[in-house]
C-alpha positions, 0 to 999 in steps of 0.5 A: 082404746076407745074411738074418741081417744083414738080419733083425738090422737089422730087429730093431734098427729095431723095437726103436727104435720100442718093439716088444715093450714091452707093459707100458710098461717096457722088457724086458732086451733093450731095455736091452742094445740102448741100451747097444750103440747108445751104444757103436756111436755112440762107436766111429763118432765117437771115435778113443779107441775104437781102439788102435795095435798091431803085428801079425806076419804070416807070408807064404805062397808065392804067396798075396796075400790074407790075412784079419785078425782082425775087431777090426782096423779099419785097416792103416797100413803094412807093414814087412819085417824084417831088415837087410843090406849093402844094406838091400834086405830090411829096415828096419834101419840097416846100420852098414857103410853108414854107415861107407862113406858117412862115409868117402866124404863126411866131411872128416877133418882141418882143412885137408883138402878131399878125401874120405878115411877117418878123418872124424868123422860127424855127422847128415849120416851118418845122413841120407845113409845113410837116403836110400840105404836108402830108395832101395835099399828102394824099388827092391828090394822093401822097400816093399810096396804093399797094399789093405785092406778094412775090411769083409771084413778082407781084406789084399791084397799087390800083389806076389808072394812066392815064399818061405814063412816070411818075417814082415812087420810090420803097423802097424794100429789095432784096436777096443778091447774094450767093457769097456775103453771103458766103464771109461774115466773120460772115455768112460763119462759120455758113453756112459751119457748117450747110452744114457739118452737113447736109452732115453727115445726108445724108451720114449716111442715105446711110450707114445705108442701109448696116449694114456690108460689107463682107471682107476677115477678116469677114467684117466691120461695117459701122458707118451710124447710129452714123454719122447720129446722129452726124449730127442731134446733130450738126444741133440742135446746129446750130439752137440754135445758130440762136435762140440765135441771135449769134454775134448780140451784136458785129454787126454780122448778125441779124435774123428774126425768123419765 
């Protein structure tokens, strides 16, 4: 773990325990911190924090490892572009292949039982052609095996490309920007309530340091413990809402529990 990453984690732990609050009210950095915590929790649990995308990647000769942008969280599949007579270099459907299979396997006129040209194709034409495409593509390089590291953002292609300039298509999932998530009418209430609950816990931790404040009337008792308990109860309620897939039936945000 690098020093910067470790120090950032230590700073976050300190802020969660109310560090830096000397006047019993949070500083601006604490408000920023609780909102970021709510967003981080939402990204961890909600599939609505991701958006589907397709990325073009230009292949370099004898290069197997590529670094993708930090917002890319998952690479599902790789497609090679183009089409040819055998379909070995692309994912397109070759009409000549379909015509050939149509002539080979379709029956032309009523009463004819042999293979002949002039037959009328139907879904079997497409099915047989796609089977041919898949078989030839698997044998001759259309399918690209790969390994994706979501932490380092490294995409490793398990094959050797000797040419330069070929573009492949990546089916990926990216992080939505924070502003887009906050503006989502279904996500915003949950994030707001989570930030408020976290703020209550942090303020409660800070106020619990002082049981009483001296004053001319004998002093006053702070509500640190009760405020912290309110925040904890609110966090439990929000976690339960997430577990129950809130608003899922009405087209709201979906969740990946894990």
